[in-house]
BALUMLO-377397 format. One record per residue (C-alpha): x, y, z; residue in one letter. Coordinates in nm, 4 decimals. Layout:
REM BALUMLO-377397
[r [X, Y, Z], "a"] ...
***
This chain:
REM BALUMLO-377397
[r [-0.0017, 0.0023, -0.0006], "m"] [r [0.1298, 0.3458, -0.0899], "q"] [r [0.2460, 0.5552, 0.2041], "q"] [r [0.1353, 0.9117, 0.2638], "h"] [r [0.1530, 1.1945, 0.5109], "d"] [r [-0.1699, 1.3359, 0.6454], "i"] [r [-0.2575, 1.6610, 0.8265], "a"] [r [-0.5001, 1.7149, 1.1153], "i"] [r [-0.6293, 2.0480, 1.2412], "l"] [r [-0.5305, 2.0025, 1.6025], "y"] [r [-0.6733, 2.2190, 1.8811], "s"] [r [-0.5919, 1.9812, 2.1690], "g"] [r [-0.9622, 1.9260, 2.2340], "g"] [r [-1.1288, 1.5891, 2.2529], "t"] [r [-1.2380, 1.5692, 1.8864], "d"] [r [-0.8999, 1.6508, 1.7316], "s"] [r [-0.7362, 1.4225, 1.9883], "l"] [r [-0.9695, 1.1409, 1.8752], "a"] [r [-0.8631, 1.1974, 1.5146], "l"] [r [-0.4996, 1.1757, 1.6199], "y"] [r [-0.5651, 0.8483, 1.8088], "a"] [r [-0.7407, 0.6959, 1.5108], "l"] [r [-0.4604, 0.8046, 1.2752], "a"] [r [-0.1943, 0.6625, 1.5047], "m"] [r [-0.3697, 0.3328, 1.5285], "s"] [r [-0.4356, 0.3076, 1.1521], "g"] [r [-0.8146, 0.3222, 1.1937], "k"] [r [-0.9120, 0.6405, 1.0173], "l"] [r [-1.1527, 0.5373, 0.7477], "l"] [r [-1.0470, 0.5905, 0.3820], "d"] [r [-0.6916, 0.6687, 0.4944], "t"] [r [-0.3841, 0.5243, 0.3164], "p"] [r [-0.0938, 0.3952, 0.5215], "r"] [r [0.0303, 0.6930, 0.7209], "v"] [r [0.3982, 0.7781, 0.7523], "v"] [r [0.3831, 1.1181, 0.9185], "n"] [r [0.0946, 1.2868, 1.1001], "i"] [r [0.1182, 1.6656, 1.0785], "h"] [r [-0.0783, 1.8208, 1.3638], "l"] [r [-0.1522, 2.1775, 1.2613], "l"] [r [-0.2215, 2.4008, 1.5571], "h"] [r [-0.3508, 2.7468, 1.4648], "m"] [r [-0.2717, 3.0700, 1.6475], "l"] [r [-0.5290, 3.3477, 1.6037], "n"] [r [-0.3749, 3.5889, 1.8554], "g"] [r [-0.6800, 3.5777, 2.0787], "m"] [r [-0.6061, 3.2827, 2.3107], "s"] [r [-0.4681, 3.2002, 2.6563], "r"] [r [-0.3064, 2.8939, 2.8152], "f"] [r [-0.0719, 2.8409, 2.5218], "h"] [r [0.0925, 2.5256, 2.6628], "d"] [r [-0.2314, 2.3204, 2.6939], "f"] [r [-0.2328, 2.1623, 2.3418], "p"] [r [0.1369, 2.0740, 2.3497], "q"] [r [0.1106, 1.9222, 2.6973], "r"] [r [-0.1892, 1.7096, 2.5961], "r"] [r [-0.0099, 1.5988, 2.2825], "l"] [r [0.3000, 1.4916, 2.4793], "d"] [r [0.0858, 1.2665, 2.6997], "v"] [r [-0.1216, 1.1287, 2.4122], "a"] [r [0.1775, 1.0543, 2.1926], "k"] [r [0.3491, 0.8585, 2.4672], "r"] [r [0.0395, 0.6504, 2.5376], "i"] [r [-0.0461, 0.5867, 2.1694], "l"] [r [0.3065, 0.4974, 2.0678], "t"] [r [0.3223, 0.2390, 2.3427], "a"] [r [-0.0275, 0.0905, 2.2933], "s"] [r [-0.1508, 0.1211, 1.9384], "c"] [r [0.0598, -0.1653, 1.8049], "g"] [r [0.1251, -0.0337, 1.4494], "t"] [r [0.4755, -0.1179, 1.3300], "t"] [r [0.6322, 0.1223, 1.2902], "p"] [r [0.3997, 0.3820, 1.4349], "s"] [r [0.3617, 0.7064, 1.2342], "p"] [r [0.5815, 0.9998, 1.3227], "e"] [r [0.4124, 1.2990, 1.4768], "t"] [r [0.5000, 1.6490, 1.3523], "i"] [r [0.3467, 1.9269, 1.5662], "y"] [r [0.3362, 2.2647, 1.3903], "v"] [r [0.2047, 2.6006, 1.5132], "e"] [r [0.0823, 2.8286, 1.2342], "l"] [r [0.0053, 3.1973, 1.2906], "d"] [r [-0.3146, 3.3031, 1.1130], "m"] [r [-0.3850, 3.6110, 1.3225], "g"] [r [-0.3388, 3.8557, 1.0337], "r"] [r [-0.5790, 3.6607, 0.8153], "l"] [r [-0.8298, 3.6570, 1.1004], "f"] [r [-0.8055, 4.0319, 1.1405], "q"] [r [-0.8322, 4.0909, 0.7662], "g"] [r [-1.1258, 3.8545, 0.7245], "l"] [r [-1.3328, 4.0036, 1.0064], "w"] [r [-1.1898, 4.2072, 1.2929], "l"] [r [-1.0627, 4.4977, 1.0790], "d"] [r [-1.3898, 4.5250, 0.8898], "h"] [r [-1.6739, 4.3934, 1.1052], "y"] [r [-1.8523, 4.7313, 1.1107], "e"] [r [-1.8748, 4.7204, 0.7309], "d"] [r [-1.9290, 4.3457, 0.6979], "l"] [r [-2.2060, 4.2838, 0.9469], "m"] [r [-2.4748, 4.4840, 0.7560], "p"] [r [-2.4014, 4.2733, 0.4455], "r"] [r [-2.4905, 3.9531, 0.6267], "y"] [r [-2.8010, 4.0348, 0.8245], "g"] [r [-2.6057, 4.2128, 1.1014], "n"] [r [-2.4868, 3.8684, 1.2159], "k"] [r [-2.1688, 3.7965, 1.4045], "n"] [r [-1.9458, 3.5788, 1.1829], "l"] [r [-1.6248, 3.6126, 1.3861], "v"] [r [-1.5776, 3.2355, 1.4329], "c"] [r [-1.6555, 3.1666, 1.0678], "v"] [r [-1.3801, 3.4109, 0.9688], "a"] [r [-1.1391, 3.2591, 1.2166], "c"] [r [-1.1991, 2.9065, 1.0821], "k"] [r [-1.1686, 3.0285, 0.7216], "l"] [r [-0.8246, 3.1690, 0.8117], "g"] [r [-0.7290, 2.8396, 0.9735], "m"] [r [-0.8319, 2.6419, 0.6648], "h"] [r [-0.6392, 2.8819, 0.4406], "a"] [r [-0.3200, 2.8280, 0.6402], "k"] [r [-0.3780, 2.4525, 0.6506], "a"] [r [-0.4283, 2.4326, 0.2734], "i"] [r [-0.1124, 2.6333, 0.2117], "h"] [r [0.0819, 2.4070, 0.4502], "y"] [r [-0.0501, 2.0916, 0.2842], "c"] [r [0.0458, 2.2041, -0.0620], "i"] [r [0.3970, 2.3036, 0.0429], "e"] [r [0.4485, 1.9640, 0.2143], "h"] [r [0.2817, 1.7514, -0.0533], "n"] [r [-0.0011, 1.6398, 0.1769], "i"] [r [-0.3193, 1.5345, 0.0001], "a"] [r [-0.5473, 1.4735, 0.2976], "f"] [r [-0.6530, 1.7238, 0.5632], "l"] [r [-0.8666, 1.5869, 0.8528], "y"] [r [-1.0848, 1.8113, 1.0667], "v"] [r [-1.2655, 1.7146, 1.3843], "g"] [r [-1.5990, 1.8931, 1.3301], "y"] [r [-1.8838, 1.7004, 1.4882], "t"] [r [-2.2611, 1.6900, 1.4746], "q"] [r [-2.2858, 1.7496, 1.8486], "k"] [r [-2.1341, 2.0966, 1.7826], "q"] [r [-2.3384, 2.1672, 1.4686], "g"] [r [-2.4841, 2.4764, 1.6358], "f"] [r [-2.1507, 2.6507, 1.5782], "y"] [r [-2.1644, 2.8344, 1.2453], "p"] [r [-1.8271, 2.7013, 1.1329], "e"] [r [-1.9478, 2.3423, 1.1850], "q"] [r [-2.2583, 2.3644, 0.9677], "t"] [r [-2.3051, 2.1681, 0.6472], "q"] [r [-2.2789, 2.4867, 0.4409], "t"] [r [-1.9369, 2.5727, 0.5842], "f"] [r [-1.8005, 2.2209, 0.5470], "m"] [r [-1.9296, 2.1698, 0.1949], "t"] [r [-1.7910, 2.5019, 0.0729], "k"] [r [-1.4537, 2.4483, 0.2415], "l"] [r [-1.4246, 2.0985, 0.0905], "q"] [r [-1.4860, 2.2409, -0.2564], "a"] [r [-1.2425, 2.5309, -0.1943], "f"] [r [-0.9644, 2.3032, -0.0779], "s"] [r [-1.0278, 2.0620, -0.3645], "r"] [r [-0.9413, 2.3439, -0.6061], "n"] [r [-0.5868, 2.3266, -0.4621], "f"] [r [-0.5639, 1.9488, -0.4776], "g"] [r [-0.6253, 1.9011, -0.1050], "v"] [r [-0.8990, 1.6663, 0.0137], "t"] [r [-1.0597, 1.7939, 0.3374], "t"] [r [-1.2424, 1.5274, 0.5350], "l"] [r [-1.4702, 1.5413, 0.8411], "f"] [r [-1.4775, 1.1710, 0.9397], "p"] [r [-1.6205, 1.2199, 1.2897], "l"] [r [-1.9111, 1.4449, 1.2018], "y"] [r [-2.1929, 1.1876, 1.1991], "e"] [r [-2.0373, 0.9425, 1.4411], "t"] [r [-1.9678, 1.1939, 1.7172], "f"] [r [-2.3263, 1.3048, 1.7641], "d"] [r [-2.2871, 1.3130, 2.1426], "s"] [r [-2.0136, 1.3765, 2.3959], "k"] [r [-2.0433, 1.0157, 2.5147], "d"] [r [-1.9157, 0.8763, 2.1860], "t"] [r [-1.5987, 1.0878, 2.1927], "a"] [r [-1.5422, 1.0097, 2.5603], "r"] [r [-1.5829, 0.6353, 2.5030], "h"] [r [-1.3312, 0.6275, 2.2187], "l"] [r [-1.0705, 0.8284, 2.4045], "l"] [r [-1.1077, 0.6163, 2.7170], "e"] [r [-1.0568, 0.3032, 2.5042], "d"] [r [-0.7161, 0.4435, 2.4097], "y"] [r [-0.6369, 0.5443, 2.7663], "g"] [r [-0.6424, 0.9147, 2.6725], "l"] [r [-0.7837, 1.2208, 2.8515], "p"] [r [-1.1552, 1.2277, 2.7711], "s"] [r [-1.2651, 1.5684, 2.9098], "t"] [r [-1.1678, 1.9312, 2.8540], "g"] [r [-0.8400, 2.1004, 2.9320], "g"] [r [-0.6392, 2.0437, 2.6111], "g"] [r [-0.7427, 2.3501, 2.4169], "e"] [r [-0.6218, 2.7057, 2.4396], "r"] [r [-0.8999, 2.9316, 2.5656], "k"] [r [-1.0014, 3.1732, 2.2892], "c"] [r [-1.1476, 3.5136, 2.3592], "l"] [r [-1.4216, 3.4377, 2.1113], "f"] [r [-1.4876, 3.0815, 2.2236], "c"] [r [-1.8604, 3.0072, 2.2234], "q"] [r [-1.9434, 3.3515, 2.0920], "t"] [r [-2.3173, 3.3626, 2.0207], "r"] [r [-2.4518, 3.4197, 1.6706], "t"] [r [-2.7840, 3.3702, 1.5014], "t"] [r [-2.6311, 3.3518, 1.1568], "a"] [r [-2.8152, 3.1292, 0.9092], "t"] [r [-2.6460, 2.8915, 0.6679], "e"] [r [-2.7468, 3.1305, 0.3874], "a"] [r [-2.5595, 3.4169, 0.5538], "e"] [r [-2.2599, 3.1949, 0.6322], "i"] [r [-2.2487, 3.0780, 0.2740], "g"] [r [-2.2753, 3.4340, 0.1378], "a"] [r [-1.9853, 3.5481, 0.3524], "y"] [r [-1.7673, 3.2593, 0.2414], "l"] [r [-1.8464, 3.3143, -0.1257], "d"] [r [-1.7475, 3.6781, -0.0880], "d"] [r [-1.4141, 3.5969, 0.0860], "m"] [r [-1.2950, 3.2983, -0.1103], "f"] [r [-1.1417, 3.5034, -0.3896], "s"] [r [-0.9198, 3.7012, -0.1466], "r"] [r [-0.8146, 3.3833, 0.0320], "v"] [r [-0.7392, 3.2115, -0.2985], "e"] [r [-0.5313, 3.5063, -0.4148], "e"] [r [-0.3423, 3.5038, -0.0840], "y"] [r [-0.2588, 3.1307, -0.1104], "i"] [r [-0.1486, 3.1640, -0.4706], "e"] [r [0.0835, 3.4531, -0.3932], "h"] [r [0.2336, 3.2665, -0.0974], "k"] [r [0.2966, 2.9547, -0.3067], "l"] [r [0.4648, 3.1651, -0.5777], "a"] [r [0.6849, 3.3460, -0.3239], "g"] [r [0.5215, 3.6840, -0.3925], "r"] [r [0.5508, 3.8021, -0.0309], "i"] [r [0.4561, 4.1610, -0.0967], "k"] [r [0.1477, 4.0693, -0.2965], "d"] [r [0.0422, 3.8206, -0.0299], "a"] [r [0.0728, 4.0890, 0.2390], "a"] [r [-0.1444, 4.3236, 0.0377], "r"] [r [-0.4313, 4.0758, 0.0506], "c"] [r [-0.4716, 4.1338, 0.4238], "f"] [r [-0.3065, 4.4721, 0.5072], "p"] [r [-0.3249, 4.6066, 0.8626], "p"] [r [-0.5869, 4.8699, 0.9417], "g"] [r [-0.9231, 4.9267, 0.7907], "r"] [r [-0.9006, 4.9830, 0.4134], "p"] [r [-1.2242, 4.9455, 0.2253], "s"] [r [-1.3056, 4.5964, 0.0984], "i"] 
***
């Protein structure tokens, strides 16, 4: 079987930890034989307790390497990627102008996740990684960035760059009990405490899927331009996609 690297959006929370456990044990569905697991941890500039994800990973890696039984076990590559400028450019710098366009709804977490996916896609292309796994789950479907509209549009966007984005836990993890049961089977921490605490965590919004979709459709062209400039080494042009301050958009 052909060997591949995979990437996982890793927050340190239970769902991304479950993805890591499944990948280490060779039980992620539709996954080729894994050589390296790239855990992509995103920095949005709005979080606290920065050592939590790394500390949880250190414990999980030690347990999984000893117990999963794959020979040899995949290597784990933990990477922190700063997407704070994208987050600011996609929402924080312009929210007064953007909110009226989308029903006066708060889309701060949608913008943050879009920035995360942009960084992840860029990383995957540069490291020749074809599969990006994300731990969105049905039990958290009330979050705007974990709706079907968001996932479907991000899958199509990443596919344009040759990256397949997968959400393998979405239907299975329809309750907290499922995630907890899986993690306990692996001897891993099954409750909170592994994620950084974001200023916008659990921010309330009444945005509909239509408003979420409209926002994404409007922003994809800028994100695509940014990724293409980065890949081509056009640093100045990439910076101009998300300049500091509040220029009109």
